[in-house]
N, C-alpha and C positions, 0 to 999 in steps of 0.2 A: 610736391608737399615739403615745405621746409620744417627741420627738425631744430633742436637745441644746438646742435654742432654747425649749423649753416651760419650762426652768428659767432664770429671769432674775430679776433684782432688781426691786422695785416701781418705778412711774414717778409721780413726784411731781404731785399734783393731779388725777390720773386714777385710776379704778377700773376694771380689766379685767373683762369680763363672760364672753366666751366667743371661741373661735377662730373666725374666718370664712375664712381662707385660709391654705394652706401651700405653701411652694415648696422648691427645693432648698437655696437659700440664706438663706430668710427666712420668717417667721411672721409672719401677720397677725391682730390682735386686735380685737374690739369693745372700746371703753371709752367710760366716761362722764366727760365732765368735771365734776368736783366743784363748781366755782364756778357755771357756767350751766346745769348739767344737761344739756348737748347731748351727743349721742353721736358719736363719732369713730373712725377707724380708725387703728390704731398699727400701723407695721411695725417689726418688731424683727429685727435684724441683727447678725452678729459684727463688731466693729469691727476692721476689718484695717488693714494699714500704709497710711498716706494717700498713700504714693508709689505704690501700685498704681493702675492706671486704671480696674479694675474692683472698686475697694473701694466701701463703702458711702459713705465721704466723696465719692466722685465723683458717686454718684447723688443725695446731698444736694445738691452744689453745682450740678449740672444743674436738680434742682426749684426751687431757689431763684431761678434765672435764666429761669424759663419761666411766663410769666402769660397764660394762655389760658383762654377759657371751656370749652373741649373738653379741657382737661388737668387732672388731679387737682391740687388746690392744696395745698401744704405749709404747715402752719399753725406747727408748731413741731418742734424737733429738741432732742435731749438725749443726752448721752453719759454713758457710765459707763467703768469700766476695760476691760470686755470687750465690751460692748454699744453699739448704737446705736439710740435709738427716733426714727421720723420720725411725727410727728402729722400726719395728713392728713384732709381732708373726707371724708365717709362718703357712699357712692353706695348709697342704700337699696335700690335694685332689684338689685343684685348684677350678675354679668357678663352679657355679650351673649352668651356661650356659652351658658348656662343658659337665657336668655331665647329663644333661636333654638331650643334643643332642646326646650323646652316646646311651641314653636308647630308644630315639624316643618318648619321653614324660614319665611321671611317673603316675603309679596308683594312685587312690583317697586316699588310705590309707597312701601311702608314702608321696604325696603331703600334706595331712592333718598334717603330723607329722612335716615336713619342713617348711611349711608355718605358722604354729603356732609359730614357733621360729622366723621367720621374723617378724610377727606381734609385738611379745613380744620386739625384738630390737626397731622396730619403735615407738611402744608405749611409750617406755621408752626415746627415742630421743624428742619426741613430750612433753612429761612430764617435761623435762629440756629445752623446749621452743626451741629445736634445729629442722629444717625442713631440711631434706636430699636434697630434689630437685633433685636427680638423682638415684632413685630407678630402678633397673634392674637386670636382671639374672646375668649380669657380675661383679656387684658389691657385689655380694653376694657370699661368699666364704665357702668351707668346710674343716674342720680338719680332723685328722686321724680319729675321733670318729664320724663322720658324723654330726658334729656340725654347725649350720649356724653362719657365722661371717659377719656382716655388715661392708663394707669398703668405701674407697673413698669419703672422706667428703669434697671434694675440691670445691665444690658448696654449701655447706651448710652454713646456716644463723641461727644465734640466735636472735628470734624475741621476742619482747613484745607481751603481749595478745592485740588481736585486730588490730595488725599492718598488712598491706596489701604490697604485693610487686608487681613489674611489670617488665618484661622483659622475654625473651624467653630463659629458662635455661633447660638444660638435654638432653636426647635422645628423638627425635620426636615421634617414635612409643609408648614411654612410657608417654607422656605428656598429661595432662588433657585439656579438651575442652577450658576452661578458659585462659589457657596459649596461645593458638593458637590466641586469640581475642586481644592481646596486651592491655589489660586493667589489672587496679588492681585486684589481686585476693588473696585469701587465700593460702599460701604455705603448710599449714597442711593439708587442703582438696585436693589440688593437689598431695600430696604424697599417699593418700589415693586411688585414682584413679590410680596412678603408681601401688599400690599394687594390684588392680584388673587385670591389665595386667600382672603383675609377676605371679599371679596364673593362669590365663588362659596359659600363655607361660609355666609353669611347667607341664601343662595337655597335651598340643598339640605340645610342642617343636616349637612353632611359636607364633607371636603376633596376637591379634584379628583384629587389624585394618592395612591395607596394603594400599599402593599408590604408583604409578609410580613415581609421583612427590609430592612436598609439598603442593599443592593445592589439588590434589586428597585425600592425606592422611589428610588434614585438614577437608575436606568436610565428610568423614567417621567417623572421631573422632566427629565432631560436631553433626551428626546424631547418634551416639551412637549405632548403629547396628551391631551385630558380630552372627556369627554363634555359637550356643551352642555346646560344644563338645559332642558327642555320648556317652552313657552309663554312665553319671554322675547321680549322685541322685539329688533328687528335692532339698535337702537341700543346696547343692553345687551350684546349679542353681540359688536358692534365694540369696545365698551370693555374687555371681558373678554379678548378676544383682543390688545389694545393693551398691558394691563397684564402679561398672562403671556406676553410676547414673549421667547423664549429667547434671544436676542441682546440682552444689555442695551444697546446703543447705540441698539436700535429702541424702547426704552421710553421711556414720556414721564415728565416730572418730575410730583412731587405736585401741583404748582400747574397744569401743563398739563391733568393728567386732570381738574381741577376745571372746566374750561371745556368738556368734552366734551359734545355737544349731548343725551346722555342726561338730563342734568340740566335740559334746557328741554323739559318734555313738551309745550308748546305748539307748539314747531319740529317735534316729532315727529309729532302730529296734523295739522299743517299739511302735512308731507311726504305723510302717509298720503292726504290729501284730494287732494293734486295728480295721484296716479293715477286718481282718478275725475272730473278736472276736464272739461267739456265746452267745447267751442268754439262759439259761437253765429256763424251766418252769415246774412247778409242774403238775402232771398229773389231768385232771379233775376227780371227782368221778362218780362211776357208780350207776345210779339209782336201787333202790331194786325192784320196780315194774316190773315183766315179760313183760307187754305190754309196758311201758314205755322204757325199754331197746330194745325191738323188733321194736318200733316207730323210736328211735334214730339211730338203726342200719340200718334201711331201708334208712334214711336220709343222713346217712355217717358221723354222728355228735357222734356216740358213741366212748369214748376213746379207743384207740387201733385198730380204723378201719382208713384207708386211706381216701383220698379225694372222690375217687369212691366207697367206699363201701368195698374195699378190706382190708384183715386182714393186719393190722400194728403192731407195737410194742405193747405188752399187757401190760395194766396198772400194778403198782407194789401192791402187796398187802398191803392194810393199816396198818397192823402191822408193815411192813418194812420200812414205811415211816416215815419222821420226825414228832415229836408230833404235831406240829404246823399245819402240813397238813393232819392229820388224820382226816376223816369226823365224828367220834365218838366224838372229841374234840370241834366240831364246834356248836355253839348255834343253837337250832332247829328254824325252818322256820314255822311261823304260816301258817295254811291252809288257806290263805285268797283267796276269790272268784275274778275272773278277767273275764271281758268279753270286748273284742275289737269290739268297735262300728263302728270306721270310721279309715281309715287311708288316708292321702294324702302326697303329696310331702313335705310339710313343717310342718304337726302337725299331731298328732295320738291322738284319743279320746279313752279312755280306761274306762271301768265301773268297779266300785270297790265295793265288796261284803264283809261286815264283816265277821269273822269267826264265830260268833255267828249266823248270819243269813244264812250262808253256812251250817253249822251243821242242822238247822233246815229244810233246803230244801234237804238235802242229804239222809235224812232217814224220810219220811213222813208216812211209813206204820207202823212203831212202835207206834207212837203216836194214830194212828187211830184204831189199836188193842187194845190199852189201854182204848180209849174212848167208844168203842162200846158197852160195856155194861152199860155204866153210862146214866142215863135217863136225866141228865143236859146238854148235848152234843147236843145243838140246831144246826140248819143249819147255823145260821148267826154267830155262835162262830169260824167258820172255813174260812170265808171270809176275815178278816183282814190279816191271814197268807197266804192265797193263792192269795192275790192280788199282793204282790212282787214276789212270784213265777212265775206268768204270764209275769211280766214285765222282767224277767231276762231270761225267756224261751228262747231268740235268742243267748245264748252263745253258741260257735262254739263246735262241737263234732268231735272227732277224726277219725270216720269212719261212712258212711251211715248205717242206719238201714234197714235191710230186710223188716221190717213190713210197710215199707212206701208205699208199694203198695195196701194195705188193703184200703177198702173205709172209708172214715172219719166218718160214722155212726157206725164203729165196735168199740167195746171198746178198742182192741189193737191199733188201730189208734191214739188213744189219749195219751197225755202225763200222766206220773204218777200222777201229780198233779191234771190233770181233773178227773181222775179216782177216786182219793182220796175222792174229795167232794161229788159226789152223794152217794158213799158208806157210808160216815159218815153221811149224812143226812138220807139216809134209815135206818141205825142203830139206829138213834136217834128216827124215826118216829115208829119204830117197837115197839110192846108192850111188856112188861116185860116176858110174858108167851109163848113168841114164841116156836115153836117146834125146836126140835134138827136139823131137815133137814134143815131149814133157816139159823141155826148157821152153819151148816157144809158147806153149799153153801157160806156163808159170808166168811169162813175162808179160802176155797179153792182159791175164788176170790182173797183175800187180798194176798195169798202165790203166786199166779200167777203174781200179781201186783209187788209185792215185788222182786221177781226173775227178771221180765223184767226191774225194776226200778235199780236194782243192776247193772245190766249189763251195763245201759245207764249212770249210775253215775260213774261206773268205766272207761268208756270210757271218760267221760267229765272230771273226775279227771284227766286223762293222759293229755288231752287238756289242762286243767287250769294249770297243772304243767309245760307243755312246754311254754304255753304262758307267764306265769310268770318267767320261766328261761330266756326267750327272752328279756322281759321287763326289768328285773334287770341287763342283759348285756348291755341293752341300756342306763340304767340308768335313766328310767322314771317311775319305779314303785313308787306308791303314799307312802308316809309315814305312820308308824305304826298308828298314832295318828288320823289320817284323819277319817273324817266320811263316811258313804255310799253315792253314786251318781256317777255321772260322772265327770270326770276331763280331761281337754285337755291340753296336755303337747307339746311343741315346741321342735322339735329336730333340732339341728343347727350342723354344723362341727365344731370341735374345733380349 
């Protein structure tokens, strides 16, 4: 159907071929340049008063001032008494609207490449203080190289910074919420909302907000609720939500939207891989003591054993580990004695025994044998050393003793420390000329005591090492310089 713009005078130097576009205030025809034979697009408009901001003169002035690879280029303009001809470069692949409709929506990677060009064009326009005010798929063209060309600046305005506009302009499905309110609004922020609709339409081949009439459409736009396209990345969902923010103050500028991390696919992939990152830990050292290894294996705590005590990955040989992880390179740990006195939900009381006192308590039999022939070893000389031993006797042992069933009166039922004191007193009271029989009996008793004590001390040593390991793991082990005695450390979650 022909309209009033179909009847127009000829254009010098050009031959009109066909109509390729039609709008409410303009007509676009395909024409061939007679001198060069190249095809161009000619936009024909009624030449209104130059004083009108929405006149054809205003669009021509804006197009003359814009030079960008993603904006359609104005080649020539001619005026007649009633018409204005704008000769522009031809986008041979047509509009982005028809391209998206043919493909039923674009994949995310293709949409990223094309929308990045759209943002570049709009950001350049806003930098020149030009608000387009009619951004939609139909006004985005594609040339033979699939390059975006922003066109149709018929509703565009050049605005000073801080200037607000009023009035309903553009396609309703692409208009921002503030445009529907008929109040003053920022035209640049309204363009950003239209960009969000354009991006959604590129993915789904439809707009996010629909309505049977203008009132239904307005209600849905003012609510800002839309169905997120299926299968899109979280970054794209975030960008859409940012562009389609109902409150205009919360929307980004076109330049800020270009810096969104959706346009950096490598960063998005890296963030996805961070969720599957694995932390590598150095294997724990295996204790040298056989009883300690057997005890830890029974608890399932030995490196190389699973949580249920089943064999797991074997620890690496210390020689094959890095130098920093070899146990031989670590500073030696002092053999400090520890006694767990009480444990509660909020605190733990720990008994601390210095290494000097621990050494004196672990081998009492040797000093007894050395002091037995000395006449000056009085019974009262052993009491100061035996008193701390009796106080520290509640130290936990790793396993129960079979001798616990013996009556308390038997010598084997008493602790090695209790046995050592009477023997030392008897040796001190015995005259110097005692026979060899008493000496042999004393030596045999001392040997038996040393053997029983060695077994107990070996098990106690395992228990102390395990307790010291657990306390160091909980970070409540007393400092090296602290003296003996009980210390109460409160353990709280970090």
